[in-house]
C-alpha positions as CSV (number, residue, x, y, z in Angstrom):
1,M,-11.1,29.1,44.5
2,P,-8.2,26.6,44.3
3,S,-5.9,26.4,47.3
4,P,-2.3,27.8,47.0
5,V,-1.0,24.2,46.7
6,L,-3.3,23.5,43.7
7,R,-2.4,26.8,42.2
8,W,1.3,26.0,42.4
9,M,0.6,22.6,40.9
10,F,-1.0,24.2,37.9
11,L,1.9,26.6,37.6
12,V,4.4,23.8,37.6
13,L,2.4,21.8,35.0
14,A,2.1,24.8,32.8
15,S,5.8,25.6,33.1
16,T,6.8,22.1,32.3
17,T,4.5,21.9,29.2
18,L,5.8,25.2,28.0
19,I,9.4,24.2,28.3
20,A,8.8,20.8,26.6
21,T,7.0,22.5,23.8
22,A,9.7,25.2,23.3
23,C,12.5,22.7,23.3
24,G,11.1,21.0,20.1
25,D,13.4,18.5,18.4
26,D,16.5,20.1,20.0
27,G,15.2,19.7,23.5
28,P,16.2,17.2,26.1
29,T,16.4,13.6,25.0
30,D,15.5,11.9,28.3
31,L,11.8,12.7,28.0
32,P,10.0,9.6,26.7
33,D,7.9,10.0,23.5
34,A,4.4,8.6,23.8
35,T,4.6,7.2,20.3
36,T,7.9,5.4,20.6
37,T,8.7,1.9,21.6
38,D,9.7,1.2,25.2
39,P,13.4,0.5,24.8
40,G,13.4,-1.9,27.8
41,S,10.7,-4.2,26.5
42,G,11.4,-4.1,22.7
43,T,7.6,-3.9,22.1
44,D,5.2,-1.2,21.3
45,P,2.9,-0.7,24.3
46,G,0.0,0.3,22.0
47,L,-3.6,0.3,23.2
48,D,-3.2,-3.0,25.1
49,A,-0.5,-1.7,27.4
50,V,-1.3,-2.4,31.1
51,P,-1.4,0.9,33.0
52,D,0.7,1.4,36.1
53,T,-1.7,1.1,39.0
54,T,0.9,1.5,41.8
55,T,0.2,4.2,44.3
56,P,2.3,7.3,43.7
57,D,4.7,8.4,46.4
58,V,3.2,11.9,46.4
59,T,-0.4,12.7,47.0
60,P,-2.2,14.6,44.3
61,D,-2.6,17.7,46.4
62,T,1.1,17.9,47.3
63,P,3.6,18.4,44.4
64,P,7.2,17.2,45.1
65,S,9.3,19.7,46.9
66,D,11.9,19.8,44.1
67,A,9.1,21.2,41.8
68,F,8.9,24.2,44.0
69,E,12.7,24.5,44.2
70,D,12.9,24.5,40.4
71,L,10.7,27.7,40.5
72,G,12.7,29.3,43.4
73,L,9.7,28.8,45.8
74,D,9.5,27.3,49.3
75,A,7.5,24.1,49.5
76,P,4.5,24.2,51.9
77,D,5.0,22.4,55.2
78,G,1.7,20.5,55.0
79,P,-2.0,20.8,54.2
80,E,-3.2,24.4,53.8
81,D,-4.9,25.9,56.9
82,T,-7.6,28.2,55.7
83,G,-8.0,29.8,59.1
84,L,-11.7,29.3,58.9
85,D,-13.6,27.4,61.7
86,V,-17.2,27.7,60.7
87,D,-19.9,26.0,62.7
88,P,-22.4,24.6,60.2
89,D,-25.2,24.9,62.7
90,L,-24.8,28.7,63.2
91,P,-27.9,30.7,62.3
92,P,-27.7,33.0,59.2
93,P,-26.2,36.4,59.8
94,D,-28.4,39.2,61.2
95,L,-28.7,41.4,58.1
96,D,-30.9,44.4,57.5
97,P,-34.2,43.3,55.8
98,V,-34.5,43.7,52.1
99,P,-36.7,46.8,51.5
100,V,-40.1,46.1,50.0
101,G,-40.8,47.7,46.6
102,I,-38.7,50.0,44.6
103,P,-36.8,52.6,46.6
104,D,-37.4,56.3,46.0
105,W,-33.9,56.9,44.6
106,Q,-34.4,54.2,42.0
107,R,-37.8,55.5,40.9
108,A,-36.2,58.9,40.5
109,R,-33.5,57.4,38.3
110,Q,-36.3,55.8,36.2
111,A,-38.1,59.0,35.9
112,D,-35.0,60.8,34.8
113,F,-34.3,58.2,32.1
114,L,-37.9,58.3,30.8
115,T,-37.9,62.1,30.8
116,H,-34.7,62.2,28.8
117,S,-36.1,59.6,26.3
118,C,-39.4,61.5,25.9
119,A,-37.8,64.9,25.4
120,I,-37.1,63.6,21.9
121,P,-40.2,63.7,19.6
122,L,-41.7,60.3,19.1
123,N,-40.1,58.1,16.4
124,G,-43.0,55.8,15.6
125,R,-40.7,53.5,13.6
126,N,-38.7,52.6,16.8
127,P,-40.6,50.1,19.0
128,M,-38.6,51.0,22.1
129,H,-39.1,54.7,21.6
130,L,-42.8,54.1,21.4
131,L,-42.8,52.1,24.6
132,A,-40.9,54.9,26.3
133,H,-43.5,57.5,25.3
134,L,-46.3,55.3,26.4
135,A,-44.6,54.9,29.8
136,C,-44.1,58.7,30.1
137,A,-47.8,59.3,29.5
138,R,-48.8,56.6,32.0
139,R,-46.3,57.4,34.7
140,L,-45.1,61.0,34.4
141,G,-48.2,62.8,33.0
142,F,-46.8,63.4,29.5
143,P,-49.3,63.9,26.7
144,E,-51.0,60.7,25.4
145,V,-49.5,59.1,22.3
146,P,-52.0,59.9,19.6
147,A,-53.9,57.3,17.7
148,D,-52.1,55.8,14.7
149,A,-48.8,57.3,15.7
150,V,-47.0,54.4,14.2
151,P,-47.0,54.4,10.4
152,L,-48.4,51.3,8.7
153,D,-45.0,50.7,7.0
154,A,-43.0,51.3,10.1
155,F,-41.7,47.7,10.4
156,D,-41.6,46.6,6.8
157,A,-37.8,46.1,6.9
158,V,-38.2,44.0,10.0
159,F,-40.9,41.9,8.6
160,E,-38.8,41.2,5.5
161,K,-35.7,40.4,7.6
162,M,-37.7,37.9,9.7
163,Y,-39.4,36.4,6.6
164,R,-35.9,35.8,5.1
165,L,-34.6,34.3,8.3
166,R,-31.7,36.7,8.5
167,D,-29.2,36.7,11.4
168,T,-30.4,38.7,14.5
169,S,-34.0,38.4,13.4
170,D,-34.6,37.2,16.9
171,F,-33.5,40.6,18.3
172,D,-36.2,42.2,16.2
173,A,-38.7,39.6,17.3
174,T,-37.9,40.5,21.0
175,R,-38.8,44.1,20.3
176,L,-42.0,43.1,18.5
177,I,-43.3,40.8,21.3
178,N,-42.7,43.5,23.9
179,L,-44.6,45.9,21.7
180,L,-47.6,43.5,21.5
181,Y,-47.7,43.1,25.2
182,A,-47.1,46.7,26.2
183,V,-49.2,48.4,23.6
184,D,-52.0,45.8,23.7
185,D,-55.0,47.6,22.2
186,H,-53.7,51.2,22.5
187,P,-54.8,53.1,19.5
188,A,-51.2,54.3,18.9
189,L,-50.6,51.0,17.1
190,P,-53.0,50.6,14.1
191,V,-55.0,47.4,14.2
192,A,-53.7,46.5,10.7
193,L,-50.1,46.8,11.8
194,R,-50.8,44.9,15.0
195,T,-52.1,42.0,12.9
196,R,-49.0,42.1,10.7
197,I,-46.8,41.8,13.8
198,E,-48.8,38.9,15.0
199,D,-48.5,37.1,11.6
200,A,-44.8,37.7,11.5
201,L,-44.3,36.1,14.9
202,L,-46.7,33.3,14.2
203,S,-44.8,32.4,11.0
204,F,-41.3,32.8,12.6
205,K,-38.9,29.9,12.9
206,Y,-38.0,29.4,16.6
207,W,-35.4,26.7,16.5
208,Y,-32.9,25.3,14.1
209,S,-34.4,21.8,14.2
210,D,-37.8,23.1,13.1
211,P,-38.4,22.8,9.3
212,T,-37.2,25.7,7.2
213,P,-40.2,27.0,5.4
214,E,-40.2,27.0,1.6
215,R,-40.0,30.7,0.7
216,E,-38.6,32.9,-2.0
217,H,-37.2,36.4,-2.1
218,N,-36.5,38.1,-5.3
219,G,-36.7,34.8,-7.1
220,A,-34.2,33.0,-4.9
221,P,-35.0,30.4,-2.2
222,V,-34.8,31.6,1.4
223,I,-31.9,30.1,3.4
224,D,-32.0,30.1,7.1
225,N,-29.0,32.3,8.2
226,M,-30.1,32.8,11.8
227,W,-27.7,32.0,14.7
228,Y,-29.5,30.0,17.4
229,W,-27.0,28.4,19.8
230,S,-24.9,31.0,21.5
231,E,-25.8,31.9,25.1
232,N,-27.9,35.0,24.3
233,H,-29.6,33.7,21.2
234,I,-30.8,30.5,23.0
235,L,-32.7,32.6,25.6
236,I,-34.0,35.1,23.1
237,F,-35.6,32.5,20.8
238,R,-37.1,30.6,23.6
239,T,-38.4,33.8,25.4
240,V,-40.2,35.0,22.2
241,E,-41.5,31.5,21.5
242,F,-42.8,31.2,25.1
243,L,-44.5,34.6,25.2
244,M,-46.1,34.1,21.8
245,G,-47.4,30.7,22.9
246,Q,-48.7,32.2,26.1
247,R,-50.5,35.0,24.2
248,F,-51.9,32.8,21.5
249,P,-52.2,29.2,22.9
250,D,-54.8,28.1,20.4
251,R,-53.3,29.7,17.2
252,I,-51.2,27.6,14.8
253,F,-47.6,28.4,14.3
254,T,-47.1,27.9,10.6
255,V,-43.5,26.6,10.6
256,T,-44.2,23.6,12.8
257,G,-48.0,23.3,12.5
258,Q,-48.2,23.2,16.3
259,T,-50.3,25.3,18.6
260,G,-49.1,28.1,20.7
261,A,-49.6,26.0,23.8
262,W,-47.2,23.4,22.4
263,H,-44.6,26.1,21.7
264,R,-45.1,27.6,25.1
265,D,-44.5,24.3,26.8
266,R,-41.5,23.4,24.6
267,A,-39.9,26.8,25.3
268,R,-40.6,26.6,29.1
269,T,-38.4,23.5,29.4
270,E,-35.5,25.1,27.7
271,I,-35.9,28.5,29.5
272,L,-35.7,26.7,32.9
273,K,-32.7,24.7,31.7
274,W,-30.9,27.9,30.6
275,L,-31.7,29.7,33.9
276,E,-30.5,26.7,35.9
277,E,-27.2,26.5,33.9
278,R,-26.5,30.2,34.4
279,A,-27.2,30.0,38.1
280,R,-25.0,26.9,38.5
281,W,-22.1,27.5,36.1
282,G,-22.2,31.2,35.3
283,F,-22.0,32.7,31.8
284,T,-20.0,31.7,28.7
285,E,-20.4,35.3,27.5
286,W,-19.2,36.7,30.8
287,H,-18.9,40.4,31.4
288,S,-19.8,41.0,27.7
289,D,-20.6,44.7,26.9
290,V,-22.7,43.4,24.0
291,Y,-24.4,40.3,25.1
292,Y,-25.1,41.1,28.7
293,N,-27.6,43.5,27.2
294,W,-29.0,40.8,25.0
295,D,-29.4,38.5,28.0
296,M,-31.0,41.2,30.0
297,N,-33.6,42.0,27.3
298,P,-35.3,38.5,27.3
299,L,-34.9,38.2,31.1
300,I,-36.7,41.5,31.6
301,S,-39.4,40.4,29.1
302,L,-40.0,37.3,31.1
303,I,-40.2,39.1,34.4
304,E,-42.6,41.7,32.9
305,W,-44.9,39.5,30.9
306,C,-44.5,35.8,31.9
307,E,-47.6,34.4,33.7
308,D,-45.6,31.4,34.9
309,A,-44.5,32.3,38.4
310,E,-41.5,29.9,38.5
311,I,-40.0,31.3,35.3
312,A,-40.6,34.9,36.3
313,H,-39.0,34.3,39.8
314,R,-36.0,32.5,38.4
315,A,-35.5,35.0,35.7
316,A,-35.4,37.8,38.3
317,M,-32.8,35.8,40.3
318,V,-30.5,35.4,37.2
319,L,-31.0,39.1,36.4
320,D,-29.7,39.9,39.9
321,L,-26.6,37.9,39.1
322,F,-26.0,40.0,36.0
323,W,-26.3,43.2,38.0
324,L,-24.0,41.8,40.7
325,D,-21.4,41.0,38.1
326,V,-21.7,44.6,36.7
327,A,-21.5,46.2,40.2
328,L,-18.4,44.1,41.1
329,H,-16.5,45.0,38.0
330,V,-17.3,48.6,37.1
331,H,-14.7,51.1,38.3
332,R,-15.4,54.8,37.7
333,G,-17.7,54.0,34.8
334,N,-15.4,51.5,33.1
335,F,-16.4,47.9,32.9
336,G,-12.8,46.9,33.0
337,A,-12.8,43.1,33.3
338,T,-12.2,40.1,31.1
339,H,-15.0,39.6,28.5
340,G,-16.3,36.3,27.1
341,R,-17.3,38.1,23.9
342,S,-16.8,41.7,22.9
343,Y,-16.2,43.9,19.8
344,I,-14.0,47.0,19.3
345,K,-17.0,48.9,18.0
346,D,-18.9,48.4,21.3
């Protein structure tokens, strides 16, 4: 966090800029115009002007005292004293150990959530609802999901959307890859439908620089309308690409003609880069009610299914940062903080 001195500098600079802008053509005439000729030299300084390299009278961290007086403030007497005298050789603080495993209260919350989800009859056309019912059967003793509970045409609209490269197709791809991993060979998902899911993901376009496949829909050529490069989309595309490459390392991805192993390795580099940037710089879509969800989805997918220990571990660390952000900024159920991106409808 900037010191009070720096904060006042920023305030002075902002105030000066605002005043100069507001004055316009009728403002003070003693402020030099960067585009005018120097009246003393009679020449235009232009690009060849020699910069003034003399040392300023005031150090960068200490604005002139009259700047504070202009704002009705007292100038600081000297460098800021933080009051902190920390010995760098001190051992880390003696904190309680982090509990091993999931605490009982959290497991109870999970059970409550699953019970609520499974109280609703299974909607086989909703991949997430199917996963909830499978978890209820496995963890809570609910009835087993019957064979072929998912209709063969359950995801026809999703397959068409992905084929046409429509925007947010990567969201649907995230649900489908989780379905493949979680259901595996469970009879609830018909074999024919599982094959269609695999084919849709193997023929998906995973990055904007990959060639756009020559396809037609209703007699018109397919145009790539997917959005790749915002914070959440980057991680989503790379996560699905990685998990598909991990699951099918020897299969050919039809858009690029490359193997699953090639796609897995390409995605790995970008996933680690994304995780490093978030850990170092934070989030461009900070505190977003919408996109924190769509960052958490791929992170959880990596933690759950990724066989690469480094990725899974780092993804868990970044997920902790998300939850810390939420915990620090929720007040009585209201996520009342600034948002990098948000929508009225959400």
